[in-house]
N, C-alpha and C positions, 0 to 999 in steps of 0.2 A: 693676731695671736698665731704662731707657727704650730701647725700640726706635726707631731711627732711622726716621722716616717722612717722607713728603711731606705738604705742606699739603692737608688735605682739609677743605672747607667745606660742601659739598654731598654728603651720603651717601645714595647710591641703591642699594638692595638689592631689585630686582624679585622679587617671589614671597614676599618676607617681609611679615607683616602688621603696618603702622606703628600702634603704639599710643598714641604720643604724641611730639610733636617739641617740644623746648624751645629756649631761646636757644643752648645748646650741645650738647645731647645728644638723639640719637633713641632711643626705646624701642620695640622690636618685641616682639608677642605671640607667645611661642612654644608656646602651649597652657598647659602646667602651670607654665612659668617665662617670665621676661622676659629680653630681651637689650638691654643698655643699651650704646649706642655713643657715645663721645664725640669730636666733631669737633673742629677747630681754629677754629671760630667764636668771635668775641670780641664781647661786647656792653659798652655803656656807655651810662649815662642812659636804659635800657630800649629801647635801638636796637641791633640786630645791625649791625656795621660791615662794610664791604664786603672788608676784608682779613681774612685768617686769621692766626693766629700759629703759626710752625712748630713742631710736636710738642706743641702745647698739651694736645690730647685725650690723647696718650700720657703726658705727664707728670702730669695730673690723675688718670688711671686709676692709675698707679704709685704716686702719693701715697696715695690711697685704699686701695689694696691694702696697703700699708705699715702704714696705721693700723688698718685693719679687722682684720688680724692681731695687732697690738699690743693691741687692744681686747677680743680675744675673752673674756678672763676677766672682763670688766666686763659685757658683754652680747652676746647672740647678734645676729648680722647676716644679711643676706639672700644673702650671696655663695653661690654654687654652685660656680663655676668661672671662671677667667681664661683657661684653656688652649683654645683654638679646637678641639683635638681633642676636647674633651668636649662641644662643642656640638652640637645637633641635626643630623642629616644635611643638611637644607635649607639649612644655612648655609655647606656646604662650597665652593660657588663663590666665596664672599666673604672666605674666611680671610686672603688677603693684605691686606684693608682692616680685618679685625677684629682682626688679631693685634697685641696691645699697646695698643689703645685700646678695648676692650670687656670686659664682665663678663656673665655669664650668672648671674640671680638669681631667688630665689623670687618668686612672685607674691603679694606680701603686700597687704593691704587698707590703703590709705594713710590715715593719721590726719591731718585737714585742719588741723594745727596746724604752724606753723614754731617750732621750740624754740630760741631765741637765749640765749646766756649772754655776759654782758658783765663783764669784770674791769677794764677801763680805760674812762674817760670821753672819749670821742672820736666823731667823726662825727655823726650825726643825734642821738644821745644827748647829745652836748655842746651842739648848738644848742638842744635842748629845755632843758636844765639852766640854761642861760643866762637863758632866758626865765621859766622856772617853778620852778627847783630841784628838779625832778624828771627820771627818765628812763622813758619809757612810763608815765607815771602814778605811778610809785614815787618816793617823797621820798627825797632824798639829803642828807647832811651838806652845810652851807652852806660855802662857801670853797674848794671843789674847784677845781683848775686843769685845763687841757686836757691830755689824754693822762695825767692822774693815776691811780694805781692805786685802786681802789675798797676801802673798808675790807673787804668782802667780795663775791665775785662776785655777780651779780644775774642772776636769770632774768626775760626779758621776751619773752612769747609774742607771735606774729602769727598772724593768719587768713590762709591761703594763698589768693593770688588767681590766677583764670585767666589774667589778664594784668595787666600794670603791677605796681606794688608791693604787696607783702602788706601788710595792714592791722594795725598794732600793736593788741593788746588787753590788758587787765587780766587777771590770773590768775583773778579772779572771773567773769569773762565767759568764760575757757577752761574753768572748772568748769562753767558753764551749759552749754556746748556738748559737752563729752566727758564729764563727769561727775568727781566728787572722786577716785575711785580711780585712773582713768586718768591725771588731772591729776598727782596726787601722784608716780606712777611715773615720768612724762615729766620732772618736775622732778628727781627724784632721780637718774634716770640721766643727763641733760643735765649736771648738776652734777659728778657723778663722772667723766663722760668728759672734760669742759672741764679739771677739775683735774688729771687724769692727764696730758691733753695739755700744759697749761700747765707742769707740773713737768717733763716729758720735754723739751720745747722750752727750757725756762730752761737744763738741763743742756748744752744744743747753742748757748747764748748767743743764744737767740731769746725774744722775748716773743710769746705767743699773746694777744693783747689781747681778742678776741671771736671768737664762731663760732655757726654756727647748725646745727642737726641735723633730720632728718627721721626718724619711726618709722612703722611699720606693724604690722599685726596678722596673725601667720600661725600656723595651727594653735592659735588661742586663746591665742598668747603675743605679747607686744610685742618687736618686734625693730629693730634700727637698719637703716635702708636708705639709698637715694640715694647720695650722696657723704659722706666724714667728713674733716673737719678739712683740706680743700684751700686753696688760696690764694683760690679762687672762693668759697668758704663762710666764711673766716676772715680774720681781719686779724693777720698776722705782722709783726713788727719786728725788726731787728737790735738787740741791747742796746748794741751799740757806738755807735749813733746816737740812743739814746733820751734824750729831755729833757723834763721836765715844762714845760709851756706852750706846746708846738708839737706839731702832729701830725707823728710821726715818718715817714720813708720806709718804705713796706711792700713785701713780696714777693708784689705781685699786679698788677693793671691799673691801679694807681695812675698809673704812667707815661703811660698812654694817657687816664686821665680829666684829668690835669693838661695834656696836650697839647691835648685838645679844649676844655678851658675857655679856653685862650689863642688858640685858632684863629679865634675870632669865629664859630663856628657857634651859630645860634640854637637848637639842640636841636629842630628840627622835619625832617621828612624833605625830602630823602635825608640820610644820614648821611655825613660826609666820608671819603675814603680816608686811609689813615694812610700818612706818609712810611716809606721802608724804615728808616731810623735808629730810629724808635719802635718798629716791627715787631721789630726785632732786640733792642732792649734790653728789650721787654716778654718775648719768649720766653727771654732769659738770666736773668730775675728768676725765672720759673717753675722754671727748670731749677736755679737757685741754692738756692731753698727745698728742693727735692727733695734736692740734695746734702747740704745742711747737716743736714737731718732724719736722713738715711739713713747718714750716713758713719760 
């Protein structure tokens, strides 16, 4: 259940040690653990926009919680607790802010590879395929149409970047970076999680087109970290409007991207403010996918 929250874009928790600040989430170092706090910030085209999206942080946290619990039989994850009563004592002054939009997690060593699984050809993969017949360098059958299901899902890794876009790499380069054994484990687990998520979503009349995962090392074991199968890390489509040959509407910030593309913005700072109508529509999309998945 999503707790109703005000829009919070700037998270200030004096006294807590900021470990990392991302486009959406702040991560705090709690000593033996990390505290991940999801704001209502929204980004597009690598810019954080001036407006927040109501309840976005709470919705993303609730979706991750739902999936982490579903996936426990496939892979261990980094969750310690979502309940502020279990958090370290120094977080107590901020429980009203943290409740519903945060998670206390194990302090794993990040594996610097973004693990992307694609089940359909769309987005940047479709653009590359049109030019070269490949996706992230992997040769695909000729004659595929936009948004068409692939014969088998494909694993397309990326090297994590500190700023901007991650860099797509080949699996062989991934092996050079992290070794054969770890590469094989990440591929196996990524495909298993995607296939489980795709089948589950299909039963809810939703298509899980593609997604990305992050993994870490904790106590010598590979575990699933970060967020999982949220609309910020995955592309969900309603089956009712899916059609080969066109990019279907998705349950994410596509509404915002589409608005910005038509707004005349040159994708240079400053990013423009969003009209209220677009903010409400985006918020509703996030909540709609949560409702469809968990009903």
